[in-house]
N, C-alpha and C positions, 0 to 999 in steps of 0.2 A: 356501415357495411356497404360495399360496392354494389350497385344495382347491375345484375348481369341480364343480358338479353335472353330471351327464351331459346335462341339458337346455341348461346354459350351454356345454357343449363342443361339442354338436352345432350350436348356432347359430353359434358362433365357427368351426367347421370349415366350416359351409355358406358363410359370408361369405368365408373363405379362399379356397374352391374357386371361388366366382364371381369374385374378383378375380385369381385366379392366372393369370398370363400365358402359362403353359405348358400346353396341353391335355392333355398326358400326365399331368402330376401333378395337375391338376384332375380328370381322370377317376379317377385312383387314390383321391383323397380321397372322391369320391363313392361309389365302391364301399365304402369303409369305413364311410361313413355308412349306406348301405344294409345292410350287414352288422350294424351296430349296431341299426338298426330292426327287422331280423329276429330279434334276440337271438341272433346267432350267437356260439358260444363264442369267447372271446378278443377279440372285436371292440372292446369298450369299453375294454380295456387297451391294445389297439393305438391307438385314438383318443387316449387319454390319453397315451401316449408321444410322440405326434406334436405334442401341445400341452402339453408339460410345462415351457414357459418358453422364451423366446428363447435362442438359442445365446450362448455367452460366450466372449471370448478366453482361452484357457488358455496352456499352456507354449509352444504353436506356432500360435496364431491359433485359428480356428474348425475343428472337425472333428466329424463325425456321419455317421450312415448316410444315403444317398442316398434320397430320398422326398419325399412331400407332407407339409406341415405346418411349424409355426414351430421344431420342434425337429430338423428334417432339413435335408440340404443340398439345395437346389433353386434354380431360377430366381429365384423370389420373394425368398428369403433372400439370394441373392448380388446381387440387384439393390438391395435395401435396404442390404446391407453396404457395396457400392461407392458408393452414394450418400452413406452416412455418412462414409466415408473421404475422398471427395471435398469434403464440407463442411469436414472438418477441415483438409485441405490447402489449400483456398481460405483459411480462417481463418489458417493458418500463413503463408500467402505474403503476404497483406495487400497484395496488388496490386503487390508489389515484382517478381514475376516470374510467368511462366505455368508451373505445376507440370508436371514430366515424371514420367510413370509407366511402368514397364515391367512387362509381365505374361508368366508363363511357366505352363506346365501339364505335367502328366504324362500317362500313357496310360490312366488309370482311366476308367471310365464317368463321362460328362458333364463330364469335365475341360475338354475343348475347348469346349463349349457354355458352361461357366461363365466361362472366360477371355474368350471373345467377348462375353458379356453385360457383362462388367466393362469390357471396352474401349469398348463402346457407351456405358456410363454415364459414363465418364471423358471420353470424346470429346465428348459432349453438354454436359458441365460446362465445356468450354473448355480442357482440358488437352491437352497433348502426349502421346500415348499410343504406346508401342512394343510390340508384341506378337511373341512368339517365333514363329519360322516353322513350328514342328512341336512335338511333345512332346520335351522335353528334360530333363535332371537339374535338381534344385533349385540345386546348386552353380553352374550356368551363370546361373540368375537371380540368385542372390546376387552373382556377379561382375558381371552386368550393371548392377545398380544403380550399382555404382561405375564400371564402364567408361563408362557413358553419363551419369555424373552425375546420375542420377535423384533426385527427390525422394521417391519411394516405389516398392516393388516389391511385386507380388502374385504368389504362386505356388500355383495350383491343385493340390493334392495332398493325400493322406491318408498319405504317406509310407509306413510299415511296417504300417499298420493293415489289418484284413480287407477282403476285395473289396467288401463292401457298403458301405464307407465313401468319403467324400470330404472335402476340407477346404480351407482358405483361409489361407496364411501371408502376413503382412504385415511388409514392411521399410520403414525410413525412411533418407533420406539426409541428408547433412551439414547442408543448409539447414534442415530441419526440426528437427534435433537437433544444433545447432551443436557441433563439438568431439569428440562421442563417438558420434554416430549412425552415420555412414560405412556405410550399408548394413546395419545389424544389425536383426535382429527386435525388434519393439516391446516396450517395458517400461513400467511405471507412471512418469509419468502418462499417457503418450501412450495406451496401451490404454485407459484409462478415458475419456479425451477422445473418442477414436473411438467408444468404446461409447456415449457420451452423444450422439454426432452421428448415431448409427444410430436412425432413428425406426422401430420394429418395427411400429406400426400405421400408418404413412404409406400414404397412397393410391399404391398402384403405378402407377396409369395417370397420377399426376402426376410420376413420376420420368421425365425425358427420357432416351432410349436411342437413340443414333444408329446407323444401319445401315452407316456407313462413317466415314472420317476419321481413321483410326488408321494408323500405319505398321507394315507386317509386316517384321521384320528380315531381313537376307539369309540365304538358306538354303544348304545345301551346293551347291557348284558356282557360287555367284554371289559377285560381288566384296564382300569384307567379311563372308563367312559367319561367323555369330555363333558357332556351335559351335567352327569352327576357330580363331577367335581366342582363345576360352577354351582350347582345347587347346594352342595355342602358348604362352600365358602360364603354364599348369601344367607343360608339358614344360621350360620354361626353369628350373623349380626344380631339375631333375635331367637336364640335357642328356646325350645319348648321348656316350660317350667318343670320342676322336678317331679310332679304328678302327672305331667304330659297333657294336662288338659286346659284348652282355651276354648270358651263357649261363644265366641263371637260368630255370628252367623254372616257369612260373606257370599254375595252374588258376584261372580266374574264372567267377563266376556273377553275372548280373544280376538273378536271382530273378523273372524275367518282367517286369522293371521297364524303365525308360528309360536305364540307365546303360551297358549293354553296348557299343554302338557308340563311345561317348565314352571308356571306360575303355580299349578296344582301341587307339583312335588314340593316346591319351596313352602308354600302355606302348610300342606299337611305335615311337612318335615319339622316345622316350627310349632306344631301341636294344634292347629286349627282343624277340626273335624267337621264343623258344620259348613261345608263348602258346596256352593250351588252354581256350576257353570251354566252359562246359556248354551244349551246343547246345539241348537240351530246354528251357532256361530263358533263353535269349539274346533272343528276340523278345518285345517287349512284349505282354502278355496281360492284360487286366483281370480274368480269372478266376482266375489264379495257379493253374493246373491241377495242378501237380506238389507243391504244399506246403499244409499245413493252414493255415498263417499265413505270409504273406510277410515274415518277419522273422528276419534271421540269428540273433538270439537264441534263437528258439524251436527246441525239440527236433525234430529231423529235417529242418529246412529245409537244411542244408549236406549232407545224405547224398549227393546226386548228385554234388556236387563233390569230396567226399572219396573216393568210388569212382573217379571219374575220375583224381584225383591218384594214387590207388593204381596204376591201369593204366598211366599214362604215366611214373611215377616223377618226380613233381614235386617241386620244392623248397619251393613255398610255394602255399597256397590263399588267394584274397582274395574275399570275397563283399561285394556292395553290396545295401543294401535298394531297394525298387522306384524311389525318387526319388534314389537314390545319394548321399544326404548321409551315409550311414553305412557303415562299413567293419568287416567281421569277417574274422578270419583264423585258418588252421590251418596246423600244422606237423607234420612226420614225427616220430614218437617213436623214440628209440634201439631199442627192442625190436620195433619194426615197427608198422605202423598210424599213425593221425594223431590229433592233439588239437586241438581248437579252442581258441584262446587267449581267456581272459576279456578283457572290454573294458579292464579296468585293467592287464592285462599289456601289451597293445598300447600303452595310454597310457604306461606308464612306459618301454617300450623306445623308442618315438618321442620322448619327452621327453629320455631320457638321450642318444639319438643325437643329437638336434638341439643340445643343449647342447655337445656335443664339436664338431660341425660349425660352429656359431657361433663357438666359441672359436679354432678353426682359421682361420676367416676374419676374425677380429678384430671380430666383432659381439657385442653385448650380448644375452643372452637374458633374456627375462620369461616365465615359465610360470604357468599357472593350471589348476585343475580344479575340478569341481563339489563341493559339500559332501558328496554322497553317493559320490564317488569315492574310491578308496584315498588314504591319506595317504603312500603310498610315494614319489610324484613329489615331495612337499614334503621328504622325507628326502633324495632325490637332490639337490634344488636346495640344501638346506642344506649338504651335503658339498661342493658345488662353488662356494658362495658365490654362488648365482644368485638373483634376486628371485622369489618365488613368492607366488601369490594363491590364495585360496579364495573361490568365489562360491556363490550359490544355483544350484539345479538349472536347466538350460536353457542353450543357447548364447546366448540373448538377454542373459544375465548375463556370460558368459565374453567375449563381443565387446566389452564395455565396459570391460575391464581396459586401461588406458592403456598404450601401447606393447607390447601382447601379441605374442609371437612364436610361443608354441605354448599351445594350450588343448584340454582334453579333458573328456569325461564318460564315465562307465562304460558307458552305453548305447551303445557302439560309435561315438561322436561325436568327431571329431578335426579340429582346424584347425591345418594345418602351415603355412599361409600366409596369416596374417590381413590382409596388405596386398592380397591378390587377393580372397579371399572371406571376408567378416567372419562366418562362420558355419561349422558343420561341413561337411566336405567329404570324402566317401568316395573320390572319384576322386584327389585329391591326396594323400590318406592312403595309399591303395594304392601310389602311385607311390613315396612316401618309405619306406614299408615294404619294397618291393622293392629300393630302393636299399641299405637296411640289410642285407637279406638277401644281397644280391649281394656287398657288402664283407665280410661274414661268410664267405661261400663262397669268396671269393678268399684269405681267410686261413686256409681249412681249418677253420672253425668253424661253428656253427649258431646259430639264434636261441635255442634252448633253452640253449646254453652262454652266451649273452649275458645271457639271464635269471639263470642261475645266478651270473654275475659280479655282477650288480646286487644279487641277493639277499644275497650274502656281505658286500656293502658295507653293506647298509642293515637286514638281517634280512628273514625272510619275512613279507610283508603278504599274508595269504591272504584272499580275499573270496568271498562267496556271497550269494545272493539269495533271498528268499522273495517270490513274486509271486502274489498272491491276486485272481483275477478274480471280479468281482461281477455279479449281475444288474441291480441298482439302485445308483446312485451312493451313496445313503443309507447303503447297507451299509459303506461304506468309514468313514463317520463313526462308526458304531456299533463297529467294530473298534478304531479309533483311540482312541475314548472309553474303551473297555475297558482299553486299555493305560495311558491317561492316569490312570485312576482306580485302578488296581491293577497298577503296574510290579513286575516280578519283582525279588526282593531279590538275586538273583545270576544269572549267565549263564555257562554252561560251567564252574561251579565256582568262579567268581571274583566277589567282592561288587560290586554295582552301587553306584558311589561318587556319580554324578550323573545326574539326569534332567532333561534340558533341553527346555522346550517352545519350538519354533522359532517360535511365534507371538510369542513375547516378543522375538525378535532375539537371535541368538547370535554371538560373535566379530566384532561390527560389522556383520553382514549384516542386510539388510532383514527383517521379519518374513515367515514363510511358515507354511503348515500343516505340522505333522509334530512328531515327538519324537525326541531323541537321548539314547541311554543309553551311559555309559561305565563300565567296570569297573576294579578294582584292577589287573588285569594288561594294561590298555591295549586291551582288546577293546571295539569300538565298534559300536553298532547304531542305524541310523537308519530311522524308519518314516514313510512319507508317501505321499498319494494321488499317482497318476500324473496328470500334466497332460494326457495325450493319450489315455489308454485307461481303461476302467472296471475299475482294478486299485488294490489297496493294495500298495505295494511296501516290502520290509523289506530294508535293505542291512546285511550283516554283514561285519566285519573283525576278524581276530585277527592279532597280531604275535608272532612267534617269533624270538629272537635267533639268529645262527648264527655260530659262531667261525671256521669255515674251510669250504672246499669239501667236506671229508670229512664234515662234519656236516649236509650239506644233506638227505640221505635221511631222517635221523632227524628233522630239523626239520620237513621235509615232512609226515611221518607225524603228528608232534605237532599241526601246525597243521590237518591234516585232522580229526583227532579233536576238537580243541577246536571247530572250525567245526560239527561234527556236533552236539556237546553244545549249543552256543549255539542252533543251529537248533531242537533239541528243546524247549529252555527257552523260546524266545521263541513257538513254536507253542503251547506250553500256555498261556503267558500270554494269548494271543490267542483261546485256545478253539478251536483248529483241530483 
């Protein structure tokens, strides 16, 4: 990026403030400019961060801190983004049809404002626009793109990011991407075409914005209630038994997001009556007051749900992130207490269960997981002669596996019903995980015993992650470059036999940023920048054979020791 002088930046910022259609962010930017003029500490750095370049589509669309400037989420950025998407859709339609767009939003600060602004831009462009009636989970929007045969979907959400952030996920329908779109998030070349259609210096006053003309979808209590329709479709995946009773005791948390009501409706509709929501986190709250980060992956995020599970003697804990497209789970441990399952453990549990479920119903299974997820599901599929695929990171890639019946990524994303939601869905995943736990309970078994059974069949695939949060995105490139130029000769005592630059494309996958290291003992390390957060992520996996159930304890200990050694070696190579 070109380095601008402070004089150039102040001129650009003043022009931005003058054109900003939102008085609040215009005033915010003028305050920053005044601070720069006074020479206030940190003011110049603040201004530079607000004008560090237009936002770009990453793993899940746009995502940034809310605020004034081209590098923040605000009305001006949303208006130009929506106008660009409208140009792209108009070109894709080529006069053959009037594009239909469905828009959803979560309960974060400004989400409703950004959704309504988008509806105004698309309506003014002559599109048919369907707006969600209230803040609802991302999976409801993903489902709606298909249910309403939309050409595009927009979800205003920052998912599990800190409270300061907001974002913009974009989906396309089958007419825009024939045969493979099906309501999936955008991938190249569509993301690039949309980016080209967004004119970041476009005169905001020249973008028409209607103040009406869109349709608000039916709300709770109205005929055709959109949330109730989604709930009914999801419940049909695992309907209540004839006697209506399922005795699994479930603790759930929405982490102050929008999934609590929807998940409760799904689980109760499927016959689960022993439901225990974490009340302190059940109501949407954009400040996320009880957690440092509203992400089930983060340490401490599930503390309240685990404490409640201990008090009520629950069988299972499920946690959704704030927009409910992710699902984490925790289980009781034999010696007392609770253990949060790794994303890969939930992935292999669901995949293995769905393979058996499909086989019993005479259905063909097609499974997939992202390249940074464990290789264990692939081993399970190989043993069952089931088709398995590996994709790049992000559900936008998993969603494009032809005929997919289950896909997952280790970052708590699972799609158990691609025919309904062609994206990760933490609500349907919670339901199927509850079904598995109930089936095991009925047999007098536990989820841990099922994991043990799978591990005996495939060996233990133990995974861990090093997540390095950086202040500037450029720091990720420095760390990755350090590893690329001086890769370790061994990891965990085993020689590194290959170092693959993912930018060259590996295993038939498209090029992406990252490195993959493989060792002689089948240890694998993948290092890549996060597409949604300022982090460099390192994914570690070791494989330890297991001859029988009696050898599980020793194999677990060996895997933990090896992971610890790999973690130390990689940290040293990165200079941590």
